N, C-alpha and C positions, 0 to 999 in steps of 0.2 A: 327604601321599602317599596318603590314603584318599579314596574316593568317598563323598560324602554326598548323600542325597536328602531333599527336603522338599516339602511342598505349600504353595502360597501363593495368595491370591486374585488378586494382581497381581504383575507383574514389571516393573522398570524397568532397561533395559539402558543402563548408564552405563559401559561397559567399553572406551571409547576408540575411536580411529580404526579399529583392526582388530577391531571388535566381533564377538565370537562369537555374541552374541544376534542381531544384525542378520543375520549370515551364516546362522544356523540358520533364521531366518524367511524367508530368500530375498529380503530387501528390497534393491533396487538402491541403490547409492551412486553418484549421478550427478554428473558434473563433469569436471574435467581437472586435470592437474598442469602447472605452469609450469616454466621453467628458471631461476627466481629462487632463488639460493642464499643461505642464512643460516648463520652460525656462532653458537654459544652457548657461554658459559663462566661458571662461578661463580668469583668472585674476591673478595678483600678490597680495598676502595677507600678510600683517604684522599683527601678533597677538601673544597672549600668548600660542596658541595651539601648540602641538608638530608637528614639520614639518614631512612630509612623512607619516602621519597617516590620515585615513579617518574618517568621522563623519556622522552619520545618526541621524538627530534631528527631533523630533516630537513637533509641536506647534499647538495651536488652529487655527492659521492663515494658516497652511499648512506645509508640510514636506520639510525639507532642507537636502541636501546631500553636503558634502565637500569632494572632491575626490583629493588626492595628485597626482601631475604630476612629471615627472622625474627631471625637473628643480627646485631647492630649492625655496620655498615660492610661487611656481606657483601651482594653484589649479583650478579644475573645479567645479563651483558652479551649483547645480541643485535645482531649486525651484518649488514646486507644487504651481500652481496658481488657487485656487478654484474659484476666481471671473472672470476668463476668460473662454470663450467658444472656441471650435476649429476654429470658424470663426473670432475671435479677433486676432489682430496682436499686440504683445507687443513691445514697444519701449525699447529695452534692453540697458540700459546705466549704467555707474558707479554709479550715484546717486541712481538709482532704486535698484541696487544690494546691495549697502551699506545700504539703508533703510530697505530692506528685511532682511538682515543679522542682523542688529541692533534690529529690532522688534522681530525677531523669536528666537534669541540665547542669547542675553544679553552679548555676548563676546565683548571685546574691539578689534576691527579690523580696519585696514586701507587698502582699496582696491585701486589698480592702474593698469595701463597698460592693459586695456581691449583688449582682442584678439577675438578669434572665438566665435560667439554666435549662438544659434539656439532655435527653439521652436517646440514642438511636442505634440501630445496627445497620451495617453496610449493605447496600443493595446495588446490584449491577444490572440495569435494564436499558434497552434501546428500542425505540419505536420501530416497528417493521417498516413504516414509511414516514418520511419527513414532509412529503407533499401528497395531497389528495385534491385534485382539481384546483380550485382557487384558495385552498386552505393550506397553510404551512405550519409545521411545528418547530419550536425553537427552545433552547435552554432545557430546563428540567422536564418540560413536557415531552421532549424528544429523547432525553437520555439522563440517567442518574447513575452515580457511582460513588465510591468511597471518597472522603475529603482528602485522603493522602495524596500529596503532590499539588494540592490546591488548584485542580483543573476544572472544578464545577462551574464557577463563575466565568472563568476564562473561556471555556468552550461555549458557554451561552453567549458571551460577547462576540466570539468569532462567528457563531451562527448568524447573529444579527448583522454583523459587518458583511458577511458573505451574501446575505439575502437582500438587504435594503437597496444597494446600488443596482442590483439586477431588476428588482421590482420597479425602481424609479425609471430605468431605461425602457423597460417594457411598457410601462404606463404612458410614457411619452411617445411610444411608437418607434423607438430607436433600437429595439432588440426583439428577436423572435422568441417564441415560447420555449424553444430548446434551451435558451439561456437559463430560464427558470428551472428547467429539469435538472440542470447542473447543480442546483442547490442540494437536492437530495443525494445525487451520486457523490458529491464531494463531502458533505457534512455527515451523511450516514456512515461513510467509510471512516471518517475521523472518530465519530462517536463510538463505533464498534471497536476501533483500535484502542481508544482510551479506556473503555470499559474492560477490554480483555487484559490490558496491561495492569490495571488496578487489581483485577481479580487474581492475576498471577502473582502480583506483589503480596497480596494477602495470603495466598496459599503458601508462598515461600516463607513469609513471616511466621505463619502458623507452624 
């Protein structure tokens, strides 16, 4: 509950899709929101599937993702819900999740212990700039898109990997500022390409 102030040579805004850093800099977040609805739920899942492995499953009724969590047999289920609009409110229950999993996968599973749930619609946005002076944007602060393909976290990690070694060399006086400029040229290109690919996939699926 207290305000803290500090001085730093650099700032990396990795504060999510509603980035206050991006907003304070006045950097445009360019793109669009689709009407593709997804529901998410954390559950315990008994099945013949390998534990701690993720699955991306395509079915005529919609896309399903099974994402492993640190606790054994605990997973996050993500279902594309083609029959829902952004204005609809899904009643996310164990019977609904079990039914969706049975219909779309054919796996023998038993769900229990429903935890956190959520609902969202796909958005495809990319920050106009990934760098402004001594401030950089990374992860969801720089780009957001559909979870299809599982590239959200991956692209964020790639942002960090691309940026950190460049910042370290520059900070030690071993690299010119042009090396830091390459972060924006490289990562903005990737973010735009991933967003476009996901948007096209949704259009094709629709």
